[in-house]
All heavy atoms as an XYZ file, in Angstrom:
894
protein
N      -9.836    -17.084    -12.668
C      -8.888    -16.454    -11.775
C      -9.495    -16.404    -10.369
O     -10.641    -16.013    -10.198
C      -8.603    -15.026    -12.278
C      -7.673    -14.249    -11.379
S      -7.323    -12.571    -11.947
C      -6.769    -12.874    -13.593
N      -8.726    -16.776     -9.343
C      -9.271    -16.762     -7.983
C      -9.485    -15.339     -7.504
O      -8.817    -14.404     -7.935
C      -8.176    -17.449     -7.159
C      -6.933    -17.290     -7.952
C      -7.342    -17.234     -9.395
N     -10.438    -15.186     -6.630
C     -10.687    -13.896     -6.028
C      -9.859    -13.785     -4.759
O      -9.957    -14.636     -3.871
C     -12.183    -13.738     -5.687
O     -12.932    -13.883     -6.882
C     -12.457    -12.388     -5.073
N      -9.030    -12.771     -4.690
C      -8.170    -12.565     -3.529
C      -8.472    -11.199     -2.943
O      -8.567    -10.212     -3.654
C      -6.699    -12.635     -3.942
C      -6.247    -13.964     -4.525
C      -4.851    -13.831     -5.110
C      -6.264    -15.034     -3.462
N      -8.625    -11.146     -1.651
C      -8.890     -9.876     -0.998
C      -8.152     -9.820      0.322
O      -7.952    -10.834      0.974
C     -10.395     -9.643     -0.769
O     -10.565     -8.384     -0.132
C     -11.018    -10.722      0.076
N      -7.731     -8.628      0.691
C      -7.066     -8.449      1.977
C      -7.941     -7.685      2.946
O      -7.639     -7.604      4.119
C      -5.747     -7.682      1.811
O      -6.026     -6.411      1.230
C      -4.778     -8.463      0.955
N      -9.027     -7.132      2.467
C      -9.809     -6.240      3.319
C     -10.384     -6.951      4.539
O     -10.370     -6.414      5.637
C     -10.922     -5.571      2.513
O     -11.758     -6.545      1.934
N     -10.886     -8.159      4.382
C     -11.469     -8.872      5.519
C     -10.442     -9.227      6.566
O     -10.662     -9.065      7.764
N      -9.275     -9.699      6.121
C      -8.226    -10.058      7.066
C      -7.693     -8.813      7.762
O      -7.475     -8.788      8.968
C      -7.083    -10.823      6.353
C      -5.959    -11.139      7.320
C      -7.614    -12.104      5.731
N      -7.494     -7.734      6.995
C      -7.026     -6.482      7.590
C      -8.013     -5.933      8.600
O      -7.634     -5.457      9.669
N      -9.304     -6.050      8.301
C     -10.332     -5.588      9.232
C     -10.305     -6.419     10.502
O     -10.436     -5.901     11.602
C     -11.702     -5.646      8.561
C     -12.804     -5.111      9.417
C     -12.890     -3.762      9.708
C     -13.752     -5.965      9.950
C     -13.903     -3.267     10.502
C     -14.770     -5.481     10.750
C     -14.845     -4.128     11.019
N     -10.093     -7.733     10.345
C     -10.006     -8.605     11.515
C      -8.849     -8.183     12.413
O      -8.976     -8.150     13.635
C      -9.822    -10.059     11.063
O      -9.650    -10.897     12.172
N      -7.703     -7.834     11.807
C      -6.565     -7.383     12.605
C      -6.926     -6.102     13.358
O      -6.597     -5.946     14.533
C      -5.333     -7.136     11.730
C      -4.235     -6.431     12.478
C      -3.519     -7.100     13.462
C      -3.955     -5.107     12.234
C      -2.525     -6.453     14.172
C      -2.966     -4.453     12.944
C      -2.245     -5.130     13.914
N      -7.618     -5.179     12.694
C      -7.985     -3.924     13.353
C      -8.889     -4.175     14.555
O      -8.785     -3.494     15.560
C      -8.666     -2.985     12.367
C      -7.706     -2.416     11.345
C      -8.410     -1.588     10.299
O      -9.599     -1.766     10.034
N      -7.688     -0.674      9.695
N      -9.764     -5.160     14.459
C     -10.679     -5.447     15.558
C      -9.988     -6.173     16.707
O     -10.199     -5.863     17.863
C     -11.850     -6.305     15.064
C     -12.872     -5.606     14.197
C     -13.912     -6.613     13.712
C     -13.550     -4.473     14.956
N      -9.147     -7.168     16.368
C      -8.572     -8.025     17.399
C      -7.107     -7.727     17.703
O      -6.578     -8.224     18.683
C      -8.688     -9.493     16.979
C     -10.122     -9.944     16.816
C     -10.233    -11.395     16.485
N      -9.365    -11.754     15.372
C      -9.002    -12.991     15.091
N      -9.405    -13.982     15.833
N      -8.229    -13.254     14.066
N      -6.441     -6.975     16.839
C      -5.012     -6.666     16.982
C      -4.152     -7.922     17.070
O      -3.152     -7.950     17.769
C      -4.766     -5.767     18.200
O      -5.398     -4.540     18.043
N      -4.551     -8.960     16.366
C      -3.779    -10.199     16.339
C      -2.714    -10.082     15.244
O      -3.047     -9.960     14.064
C      -4.712    -11.379     16.058
C      -4.003    -12.724     16.117
O      -2.757    -12.754     16.135
O      -4.710    -13.747     16.139
N      -1.428    -10.117     15.603
C      -0.369    -10.009     14.594
C      -0.461    -11.079     13.507
O      -0.046    -10.836     12.380
C       0.917    -10.155     15.406
C       0.544     -9.730     16.785
C      -0.888    -10.167     16.958
N      -1.015    -12.225     13.824
C      -1.164    -13.271     12.804
C      -2.117    -12.815     11.702
O      -1.897    -13.113     10.526
C      -1.662    -14.571     13.436
N      -3.174    -12.077     12.061
C      -4.094    -11.537     11.055
C      -3.376    -10.512     10.178
O      -3.553    -10.489      8.966
C      -5.301    -10.873     11.718
C      -6.253    -11.872     12.346
O      -6.218    -13.060     11.972
O      -7.033    -11.459     13.222
N      -2.568     -9.685     10.798
C      -1.813     -8.671     10.054
C      -0.860     -9.352      9.078
O      -0.793     -8.987      7.907
C      -1.058     -7.774     11.026
C      -0.245     -6.702     10.360
C       0.693     -6.041     11.328
N       1.520     -7.060     11.954
C       1.941     -7.002     13.211
N       1.623     -5.996     13.979
N       2.699     -7.960     13.715
N      -0.149    -10.359      9.541
C       0.789    -11.077      8.683
C       0.067    -11.800      7.551
O       0.545    -11.829      6.412
C       1.620    -12.063      9.509
C       2.533    -11.359     10.508
O       2.780    -10.138     10.368
O       2.993    -12.040     11.449
N      -1.088    -12.353      7.867
C      -1.881    -13.034      6.833
C      -2.365    -12.037      5.778
O      -2.402    -12.361      4.588
C      -3.076    -13.763      7.450
C      -3.885    -14.537      6.426
C      -5.101    -15.232      7.024
O      -5.227    -15.294      8.259
O      -5.928    -15.709      6.238
N      -2.713    -10.828      6.191
C      -3.158     -9.831      5.210
C      -2.016     -9.465      4.263
O      -2.239     -9.254      3.071
C      -3.742     -8.598      5.894
O      -2.746     -7.815      6.501
N      -0.785     -9.433      4.761
C       0.371     -9.142      3.908
C       0.610    -10.294      2.935
O       0.813    -10.074      1.735
C       1.613     -8.855      4.762
C       1.427     -7.535      5.507
C       2.880     -8.823      3.901
C       2.459     -7.267      6.592
N       0.538    -11.515      3.432
C       0.717    -12.686      2.576
C      -0.344    -12.725      1.488
O      -0.049    -12.982      0.315
C       0.671    -13.982      3.424
O       1.732    -13.928      4.375
C       0.803    -15.224      2.565
N      -1.577    -12.457      1.862
C      -2.686    -12.467      0.900
C      -2.521    -11.348     -0.125
O      -2.754    -11.551     -1.323
C      -4.032    -12.339      1.631
O      -4.143    -13.406      2.569
C      -5.193    -12.393      0.656
N      -2.110    -10.177      0.329
C      -1.907     -9.055     -0.592
C      -0.786     -9.361     -1.582
O      -0.899     -9.053     -2.773
C      -1.597     -7.783      0.191
N       0.292     -9.965     -1.106
C       1.380    -10.353     -2.017
C       0.897    -11.379     -3.048
O       1.255    -11.306     -4.225
C       2.562    -10.900     -1.226
C       3.354     -9.816     -0.531
C       4.634    -10.363      0.075
N       5.412     -9.273      0.627
C       5.889     -9.237      1.858
N       5.675    -10.254      2.684
N       6.590     -8.207      2.280
N       0.090    -12.324     -2.603
C      -0.449    -13.340     -3.520
C      -1.356    -12.695     -4.562
O      -1.326    -13.075     -5.746
C      -1.213    -14.410     -2.740
N      -2.146    -11.726     -4.143
C      -3.024    -11.030     -5.084
C      -2.203    -10.287     -6.131
O      -2.535    -10.324     -7.325
C      -3.936    -10.062     -4.332
N      -1.139     -9.635     -5.707
C      -0.275     -8.915     -6.649
C       0.363     -9.874     -7.651
O       0.504     -9.541     -8.833
C       0.817     -8.151     -5.898
S       0.205     -6.758     -4.944
N       0.744    -11.042     -7.194
C       1.381    -12.029     -8.066
C       0.380    -12.714     -8.988
O       0.769    -13.268    -10.024
C       2.108    -13.073     -7.220
N      -0.905    -12.679     -8.636
C      -1.919    -13.422     -9.386
C      -2.384    -12.716    -10.652
O      -2.990    -13.348    -11.514
C      -3.129    -13.706     -8.493
N      -2.116    -11.426    -10.758
C      -2.575    -10.683    -11.938
C      -1.386    -10.016    -12.620
O      -0.444     -9.587    -11.954
C      -3.643     -9.626    -11.579
C      -4.901    -10.264    -11.026
C      -3.108     -8.585    -10.625
N      -1.443     -9.893    -13.948
C      -0.359     -9.206    -14.647
C      -0.406     -7.702    -14.379
O      -1.453     -7.146    -14.026
C      -0.635     -9.511    -16.125
C      -2.083     -9.832    -16.194
C      -2.460    -10.417    -14.860
N       0.715     -7.056    -14.571
C       0.823     -5.629    -14.280
C      -0.187     -4.791    -15.063
O      -0.676     -3.795    -14.558
C       2.234     -5.141    -14.566
C       2.470     -3.730    -14.091
C       3.929     -3.351    -14.085
O       4.794     -4.219    -13.983
N       4.209     -2.085    -14.189
N      -0.554     -5.174    -16.240
C      -1.509     -4.402    -17.034
C      -2.972     -4.609    -16.656
O      -3.853     -3.913    -17.175
N      -3.253     -5.532    -15.776
C      -4.636     -5.815    -15.365
C      -5.184     -4.629    -14.575
O      -4.473     -4.010    -13.791
C      -4.657     -7.094    -14.512
C      -6.021     -7.635    -14.267
N      -6.859     -7.117    -13.315
C      -6.681     -8.657    -14.856
C      -7.995     -7.802    -13.320
N      -7.906     -8.742    -14.256
N      -6.465     -4.338    -14.749
C      -7.047     -3.149    -14.114
C      -7.053     -3.240    -12.586
O      -7.090     -2.221    -11.890
C      -8.446     -2.870    -14.653
C      -9.473     -3.912    -14.306
C      -9.705     -5.076    -14.959
C     -10.389     -3.873    -13.215
N     -10.710     -5.776    -14.344
C     -11.154     -5.061    -13.269
C     -10.640     -2.962    -12.199
C     -12.145     -5.350    -12.344
C     -11.636     -3.256    -11.281
C     -12.378     -4.439    -11.365
N      -6.986     -4.463    -12.024
C      -6.954     -4.616    -10.567
C      -5.544     -4.520     -9.966
O      -5.399     -4.371     -8.756
C      -7.564     -5.959    -10.160
C      -9.080     -6.041    -10.198
C      -9.539     -7.460     -9.919
C      -9.697     -5.075     -9.198
N      -4.518     -4.607    -10.807
C      -3.148     -4.619    -10.302
C      -2.840     -3.410     -9.416
O      -2.298     -3.581     -8.315
C      -2.156     -4.717    -11.466
C      -0.731     -4.837    -11.024
C      -0.223     -6.044    -10.564
C       0.111     -3.738    -11.051
C       1.085     -6.155    -10.147
C       1.432     -3.833    -10.641
C       1.917     -5.048    -10.185
N      -3.171     -2.180     -9.818
C      -2.881     -1.045     -8.929
C      -3.597     -1.146     -7.581
O      -3.023     -0.808     -6.540
C      -3.367      0.179     -9.719
C      -3.439     -0.263    -11.128
C      -3.732     -1.732    -11.094
N      -4.826     -1.630     -7.581
C      -5.568     -1.772     -6.316
C      -4.914     -2.804     -5.418
O      -4.826     -2.613     -4.191
C      -7.020     -2.146     -6.599
N      -4.437     -3.907     -6.000
C      -3.751     -4.923     -5.202
C      -2.441     -4.379     -4.632
O      -2.087     -4.664     -3.488
C      -3.500     -6.182     -6.024
C      -4.751     -6.986     -6.324
C      -4.718     -7.986     -7.277
C      -5.952     -6.759     -5.679
C      -5.848     -8.748     -7.564
C      -7.090     -7.500     -5.944
C      -7.037     -8.503     -6.898
N      -1.717     -3.591     -5.414
C      -0.491     -2.968     -4.913
C      -0.818     -1.996     -3.775
O      -0.109     -1.934     -2.775
C       0.234     -2.222     -6.043
C       0.884     -3.125     -7.062
C       2.096     -3.842     -6.502
O       2.893     -3.273     -5.775
N       2.241     -5.107     -6.864
N      -1.896     -1.257     -3.937
C      -2.328     -0.329     -2.896
C      -2.674     -1.081     -1.610
O      -2.275     -0.676     -0.512
C      -3.533      0.472     -3.393
C      -3.930      1.550     -2.434
O      -3.193      2.508     -2.224
N      -5.105      1.406     -1.831
N      -3.384     -2.203     -1.740
C      -3.733     -3.014     -0.560
C      -2.482     -3.558      0.121
O      -2.410     -3.596      1.356
C      -4.661     -4.161     -0.953
C      -6.057     -3.690     -1.270
O      -6.423     -2.558     -1.006
N      -6.839     -4.564     -1.874
N      -1.503     -3.967     -0.682
C      -0.243     -4.452     -0.112
C       0.432     -3.329      0.673
O       0.905     -3.538      1.796
C       0.683     -4.969     -1.213
C       2.085     -5.384     -0.768
C       2.028     -6.484      0.288
C       2.902     -5.822     -1.977
N       0.444     -2.141      0.110
C       1.045     -1.001      0.801
C       0.360     -0.744      2.141
O       1.027     -0.544      3.162
C       0.959      0.248     -0.084
O       1.477      1.369      0.593
N      -0.947     -0.772      2.148
C      -1.695     -0.543      3.392
C      -1.390     -1.613      4.436
O      -1.190     -1.300      5.613
C      -3.195     -0.513      3.108
C      -3.702      0.668      2.287
C      -5.150      0.437      1.878
C      -3.545      1.964      3.043
N      -1.344     -2.869      4.001
C      -1.070     -3.972      4.930
C       0.333     -3.845      5.522
O       0.532     -4.040      6.731
C      -1.242     -5.310      4.219
N       1.302     -3.511      4.693
C       2.671     -3.353      5.176
C       2.793     -2.183      6.146
O       3.511     -2.258      7.141
C       3.626     -3.156      3.997
C       3.859     -4.399      3.143
C       4.433     -4.009      1.786
C       4.778     -5.369      3.866
N       2.083     -1.114      5.854
C       2.121      0.060      6.737
C       1.568     -0.271      8.115
O       2.041      0.254      9.119
C       1.326      1.203      6.105
C       2.100      2.474      6.117
C       1.454      3.592      5.360
N       0.162      3.957      5.872
C      -0.876      4.285      5.108
N      -0.771      4.290      3.805
N      -2.010      4.616      5.644
N       0.603     -1.158      8.187
C       0.041     -1.542      9.492
C       1.086     -2.207     10.375
O       1.068     -2.028     11.583
C      -1.138     -2.500      9.314
C      -2.407     -1.824      8.946
C      -3.570     -2.802      8.973
N      -4.669     -2.251      8.232
C      -5.115     -2.723      7.074
N      -4.553     -3.783      6.529
N      -6.121     -2.156      6.460
N       1.984     -3.002      9.755
C       3.010     -3.671     10.549
C       4.061     -2.665     10.998
O       4.545     -2.731     12.119
C       3.623     -4.816      9.757
C       4.446     -5.732     10.622
C       4.652     -7.110     10.071
N       5.227     -7.115      8.737
C       5.387     -8.219      8.028
N       5.004     -9.380      8.519
N       5.911     -8.174      6.830
N       4.456     -1.761     10.126
C       5.182     -0.565     10.522
C       6.664     -0.629     10.802
O       7.231      0.366     11.223
N       7.338     -1.766     10.564
C       8.791     -1.722     10.769
C       9.441     -1.058      9.555
O       8.805     -0.846      8.526
C       9.363     -3.105     11.072
C       9.257     -4.066      9.909
O       9.611     -3.755      8.778
N       8.753     -5.263     10.195
N      10.724     -0.708      9.665
C      11.394      0.077      8.633
C      11.368     -0.599      7.264
O      11.067      0.044      6.250
C      12.828      0.385      9.052
N      11.676     -1.884      7.216
C      11.676     -2.598      5.931
C      10.277     -2.634      5.326
O      10.113     -2.462      4.110
C      12.224     -4.011      6.103
N       9.272     -2.850      6.165
C       7.890     -2.867      5.672
C       7.472     -1.497      5.158
O       6.761     -1.391      4.156
C       6.922     -3.318      6.763
C       6.993     -4.809      7.032
O       7.463     -5.562      6.151
O       6.583     -5.225      8.126
N       7.889     -0.442      5.840
C       7.531      0.900      5.385
C       8.175      1.209      4.036
O       7.537      1.801      3.161
C       7.926      1.947      6.433
C       7.110      1.902      7.723
C       7.677      2.893      8.738
C       5.638      2.196      7.450
N       9.423      0.793      3.844
C      10.068      0.986      2.545
C       9.330      0.221      1.456
O       9.094      0.744      0.362
C      11.528      0.532      2.594
C      12.415      1.469      3.388
O      12.016      2.630      3.640
O      13.525      1.043      3.771
N       8.935     -1.022      1.752
C       8.187     -1.810      0.777
C       6.791     -1.217      0.553
O       6.264     -1.260     -0.562
C       8.083     -3.269      1.225
C       7.486     -4.169      0.166
C       7.379     -5.626      0.571
O       7.919     -6.018      1.634
O       6.754     -6.389     -0.178
N       6.196     -0.640      1.602
C       4.887      0.000      1.465
C       4.973      1.175      0.498
O       4.092      1.362     -0.349
C       4.378      0.472      2.828
N       6.024      1.970      0.600
C       6.216      3.091     -0.328
C       6.404      2.564     -1.745
O       5.808      3.083     -2.694
C       7.408      3.977      0.104
C       7.785      4.956     -0.994
C       7.080      4.718      1.386
N       7.209      1.525     -1.895
C       7.439      0.950     -3.218
C       6.140      0.439     -3.842
O       5.849      0.701     -5.018
C       8.464     -0.180     -3.115
O       8.678     -0.763     -4.367
N       5.343     -0.278     -3.066
C       4.070     -0.798     -3.577
C       3.111      0.348     -3.905
O       2.411      0.304     -4.923
C       3.436     -1.743     -2.556
N       3.089      1.379     -3.071
C       2.214      2.532     -3.335
C       2.661      3.267     -4.593
O       1.824      3.708     -5.388
C       2.199      3.469     -2.132
N       3.968      3.408     -4.779
C       4.476      4.046     -6.007
C       4.061      3.229     -7.231
O       3.683      3.787     -8.263
C       5.993      4.173     -5.958
C       6.476      5.310     -5.115
C       7.987      5.481     -5.241
N       8.413      6.617     -4.464
C       9.396      6.599     -3.585
N      10.071      5.477     -3.364
N       9.732      7.688     -2.924
N       4.149      1.902     -7.118
C       3.747      1.034     -8.223
C       2.259      1.204     -8.513
O       1.851      1.260     -9.680
C       4.084     -0.435     -7.912
O       5.498     -0.547     -7.726
C       3.642     -1.368     -9.025
N       1.452      1.303     -7.465
C       0.008      1.509     -7.666
C      -0.251      2.807     -8.420
O      -1.023      2.831     -9.382
C      -0.711      1.517     -6.316
N       0.402      3.881     -8.005
C       0.206      5.186     -8.661
C       0.681      5.128    -10.108
O      -0.014      5.579    -11.027
C       0.937      6.294     -7.873
C       0.982      7.599     -8.662
C       0.270      6.511     -6.519
N       1.866      4.560    -10.315
C       2.457      4.517    -11.663
C       1.625      3.666    -12.612
O       1.373      4.066    -13.753
C       3.879      3.984    -11.583
C       4.595      3.896    -12.917
C       6.026      3.401    -12.812
N       6.241      2.309    -11.889
C       5.970      1.025    -12.142
N       5.451      0.682    -13.297
N       6.220      0.091    -11.246
N       1.183      2.499    -12.173
C       0.455      1.593    -13.062
C      -1.007      1.999    -13.249
O      -1.610      1.619    -14.245
C       0.535      0.133    -12.569
O       0.000      0.037    -11.257
C       1.971     -0.370    -12.598
N      -1.543      2.764    -12.315
C      -2.936      3.206    -12.447
C      -3.069      4.305    -13.491
O      -4.042      4.336    -14.247
C      -3.468      3.697    -11.110
N      -2.129      5.211    -13.521
C      -2.280      6.374    -14.384
C      -3.318      7.322    -13.810
O      -3.993      7.020    -12.812
N      -3.468      8.452    -14.413
C      -4.376      9.487    -13.887
C      -5.854      9.191    -14.146
O      -6.718      9.725    -13.468
C      -4.018     10.841    -14.460
C      -2.644     11.306    -14.019
C      -2.624     12.809    -13.907
N      -1.315     13.246    -13.472
C      -1.056     13.649    -12.230
N      -2.001     13.617    -11.329
N       0.148     14.045    -11.907
N      -6.149      8.341    -15.131
C      -7.546      8.078    -15.496
C      -8.183      6.951    -14.701
O      -9.401      6.755    -14.777
C      -7.648      7.762    -16.993
C      -7.289      8.955    -17.855
O      -7.443     10.099    -17.383
O      -6.847      8.745    -18.998
N      -7.420      6.200    -13.936
C      -7.960      5.101    -13.139
C      -8.854      5.682    -12.042
O      -8.529      6.706    -11.439
C      -6.791      4.321    -12.524
C      -7.185      3.023    -11.899
N      -7.851      2.946    -10.693
C      -6.985      1.744    -12.310
C      -8.048      1.668    -10.387
N      -7.528      0.924    -11.349
N      -9.975      5.028    -11.785
C     -10.908      5.566    -10.790
C     -10.328      5.613     -9.381
O     -10.805      6.361     -8.535
C     -12.233      4.806    -10.809
C     -12.140      3.375    -10.355
C     -13.506      2.711    -10.411
C     -13.432      1.286     -9.934
N     -14.748      0.653     -9.956
N      -9.285      4.840     -9.113
C      -8.658      4.855     -7.796
C      -7.403      5.717     -7.711
O      -6.726      5.724     -6.679
N      -7.085      6.445     -8.769
C      -5.815      7.184     -8.834
C      -5.627      8.142     -7.655
O      -4.544      8.198     -7.068
C      -5.707      7.931    -10.155
N      -6.656      8.887     -7.302
C      -6.529      9.836     -6.185
C      -6.310      9.111     -4.862
O      -5.486      9.533     -4.045
C      -7.761     10.733     -6.085
C      -7.863     11.717     -7.234
O      -6.818     12.027     -7.850
O      -8.983     12.167     -7.520
N      -7.015      8.017     -4.657
C      -6.839      7.226     -3.443
C      -5.425      6.656     -3.374
O      -4.779      6.700     -2.326
C      -7.864      6.089     -3.391
C      -7.688      5.079     -2.253
C      -7.921      5.748     -0.906
C      -8.625      3.910     -2.457
N      -4.935      6.142     -4.501
C      -3.591      5.565     -4.517
C      -2.543      6.633     -4.202
O      -1.594      6.392     -3.459
C      -3.292      4.915     -5.867
C      -4.264      3.837     -6.283
C      -4.438      3.541     -7.614
C      -5.014      3.124     -5.348
C      -5.330      2.550     -8.028
C      -5.908      2.142     -5.735
C      -6.067      1.857     -7.080
N      -2.720      7.829     -4.747
C      -1.782      8.922     -4.485
C      -1.856      9.342     -3.014
O      -0.832      9.603     -2.381
C      -2.057     10.099     -5.422
C      -0.911     11.060     -5.513
C      -0.999     12.099     -6.615
N      -2.293     12.718     -6.783
C      -3.171     12.412     -7.748
N      -2.893     11.474     -8.625
N      -4.318     13.039     -7.830
N      -3.041      9.377     -2.455
C      -3.201      9.707     -1.034
C      -2.504      8.672     -0.158
O      -1.828      9.022      0.817
C      -4.696      9.793     -0.673
O      -5.289     10.853     -1.434
C      -4.903     10.053      0.810
N      -2.647      7.402     -0.509
C      -1.996      6.353      0.272
C      -0.478      6.380      0.120
O       0.247      6.084      1.075
C      -2.576      4.989     -0.077
C      -3.976      4.832      0.481
O      -4.329      5.425      1.490
N      -4.782      4.036     -0.182
N       0.022      6.765     -1.053
C       1.467      6.947     -1.220
C       1.951      8.075     -0.321
O       2.978      7.953      0.353
C       1.816      7.228     -2.682
C       3.268      7.630     -2.973
C       4.257      6.601     -2.435
C       3.453      7.852     -4.473
N       1.181      9.160     -0.270
C       1.537     10.274      0.611
C       1.598      9.810      2.062
O       2.538     10.143      2.792
C       0.504     11.418      0.460
O       0.514     11.855     -0.904
C       0.811     12.580      1.362
N       0.624      9.018      2.488
C       0.603      8.514      3.870
C       1.783      7.581      4.140
O       2.379      7.622      5.223
C      -0.719      7.809      4.149
N       2.135      6.741      3.172
C       3.270      5.828      3.346
C       4.581      6.612      3.451
O       5.442      6.303      4.289
C       3.334      4.838      2.187
N       4.730      7.641      2.632
C       5.926      8.488      2.707
C       5.998      9.202      4.053
O       7.074      9.318      4.647
C       5.929      9.496      1.558
C       6.248      8.918      0.191
C       5.802      9.881     -0.910
C       7.732      8.599      0.072
N       4.865      9.671      4.526
C       4.827     10.348      5.827
C       5.210      9.374      6.943
O       5.944      9.734      7.874
C       3.449     10.966      6.072
C       3.407     11.823      7.278
N       2.806     11.415      8.450
C       3.906     13.061      7.516
C       2.936     12.368      9.352
N       3.599     13.377      8.812
N       4.735      8.138      6.863
C       5.102      7.128      7.860
C       6.604      6.856      7.830
O       7.235      6.708      8.883
C       4.314      5.834      7.617
N       7.175      6.794      6.631
C       8.637      6.608      6.525
C       9.368      7.785      7.149
O      10.370      7.603      7.846
C       9.049      6.459      5.067
S       8.846      4.795      4.439
N       8.876      8.987      6.898
C       9.512     10.161      7.503
C       9.456     10.089      9.028
O      10.447     10.321      9.707
C       8.857     11.454      7.011
C       9.305     12.656      7.788
C      10.581     13.177      7.611
C       8.472     13.242      8.730
C      11.020     14.270      8.347
C       8.895     14.327      9.464
C      10.178     14.846      9.277
N       8.285      9.761      9.569
C       8.148      9.658     11.030
C       9.071      8.595     11.600
O       9.604      8.742     12.698
C       6.695      9.346     11.413
C       5.769     10.523     11.310
C       4.413     10.249     11.967
N       3.967      8.875     11.822
C       3.063      8.459     10.950
N       2.506      9.302     10.125
N       2.713      7.191     10.896
N       9.285      7.517     10.840
C      10.109      6.409     11.318
C      11.610      6.720     11.225
O      12.347      6.451     12.162
C       9.787      5.140     10.523
C      10.530      3.942     11.034
O      10.352      3.542     12.178
N      11.373      3.371     10.203
N      12.041      7.278     10.095
C      13.478      7.424      9.848
C      13.957      8.874      9.806
O      15.155      9.117      9.841
C      13.844      6.729      8.544
N      13.021      9.818      9.711
C      13.417     11.224      9.689
C      14.046     11.680      8.384
O      14.732     12.704      8.356
N      13.800     10.955      7.294
C      14.354     11.322      5.992
C      13.501     12.434      5.382
O      12.360     12.207      4.992
C      14.401     10.098      5.075
C      15.088     10.375      3.770
O      15.289     11.522      3.377
N      15.451      9.312      3.078
N      14.071     13.616      5.288
C      13.325     14.779      4.808
C      12.870     14.633      3.365
O      11.856     15.217      2.976
C      14.150     16.050      4.998
C      14.188     16.452      6.437
C      15.176     16.179      7.344
C      13.184     17.153      7.153
N      14.835     16.671      8.580
C      13.616     17.287      8.494
C      11.940     17.692      6.798
C      12.873     17.930      9.463
C      11.200     18.325      7.774
C      11.655     18.436      9.091
N      13.579     13.852      2.557
C      13.145     13.684      1.166
C      11.791     12.975      1.103
O      10.989     13.244      0.206
C      14.196     12.941      0.342
O      14.356     11.623      0.792
N      11.522     12.064      2.056
C      10.202     11.419      2.117
C       9.114     12.448      2.388
O       8.061     12.443      1.746
C      10.166     10.338      3.208
C      11.016      9.127      2.874
O      11.192      8.818      1.678
O      11.501      8.483      3.822
N       9.369     13.342      3.327
C       8.377     14.366      3.657
C       8.177     15.329      2.492
O       7.043     15.696      2.169
C       8.793     15.128      4.922
C       7.776     16.147      5.425
C       6.444     15.480      5.764
C       8.334     16.886      6.633
N       9.266     15.728      1.838
C       9.134     16.639      0.691
C       8.323     16.000     -0.424
O       7.468     16.646     -1.036
C      10.516     17.064      0.186
C      11.164     18.137      1.041
C      12.401     18.715      0.383
N      13.488     17.758      0.274
C      14.384     17.519      1.220
N      14.334     18.176      2.363
N      15.343     16.639      1.031
N       8.573     14.712     -0.701
C       7.801     14.029     -1.740
C       6.329     13.935     -1.349
O       5.442     14.140     -2.184
C       8.368     12.630     -2.011
C       7.653     11.921     -3.133
C       8.198     10.541     -3.445
O       9.223     10.140     -2.858
O       7.589      9.857     -4.294
N       6.061     13.637     -0.088
C       4.671     13.565      0.386
C       3.985     14.913      0.207
O       2.829     14.979     -0.243
C       4.629     13.126      1.842
N       4.666     15.983      0.539
C       4.086     17.324      0.416
C       3.849     17.670     -1.052
O       2.800     18.240     -1.402
C       4.994     18.351      1.077
C       5.022     18.214      2.601
S       6.301     19.192      3.403
C       5.903     20.832      2.873
N       4.777     17.305     -1.922
C       4.609     17.573     -3.353
C       3.384     16.823     -3.899
O       2.568     17.399     -4.614
C       5.863     17.157     -4.121
C       5.777     17.431     -5.622
C       6.973     16.885     -6.372
N       7.193     15.460     -6.195
C       6.479     14.495     -6.772
N       5.464     14.803     -7.557
N       6.754     13.221     -6.562
N       3.245     15.559     -3.514
C       2.092     14.771     -3.966
C       0.785     15.361     -3.448
O      -0.225     15.354     -4.145
C       2.225     13.322     -3.496
C       3.234     12.468     -4.236
C       3.508     11.199     -3.461
C       2.733     12.151     -5.636
N       0.814     15.853     -2.232
C      -0.386     16.417     -1.616
C      -0.826     17.695     -2.325
O      -2.008     18.029     -2.332
C      -0.138     16.687     -0.130
C      -1.409     16.836      0.663
O      -2.386     16.131      0.350
O      -1.419     17.656      1.584
N       0.123     18.384     -2.931
C      -0.199     19.634     -3.635
C      -0.715     19.400     -5.047
O      -1.286     20.312     -5.645
C       1.029     20.534     -3.664
C       1.404     21.062     -2.292
C       2.726     21.814     -2.301
O       3.415     21.832     -3.345
O       3.061     22.373     -1.243
N      -0.486     18.221     -5.596
C      -0.911     17.944     -6.977
C      -2.408     17.847     -7.112
O      -3.129     17.473     -6.273
C      -0.271     16.653     -7.482
C       1.200     16.773     -7.729
C       1.805     15.480     -8.248
O       1.103     14.465     -8.376
O       3.015     15.502     -8.520
């Protein structure tokens, strides 16, 4: 199985702010998600990386997809996965970003509920 990572490309975007790097990190994250089955132990981490990459781009459609990917990471990880707390934190951040973008109070309420768990 090929090794796929988005961290290097995402870091490059943070340093240079080149939109092409940001777009490449999203493409790479999507490929990583498609490369492993849902039951694979890396699948939640790849979904989490996709959520982070989409949040960096920040348009409304990307933010909705970021929340969806973060929810998938939380759901497929379960509570015993070593990244479960990180995935839940990133879902909270994605929901908060959606709230800031669209003003949907249900996003903020869900983020607050997750933060209290």
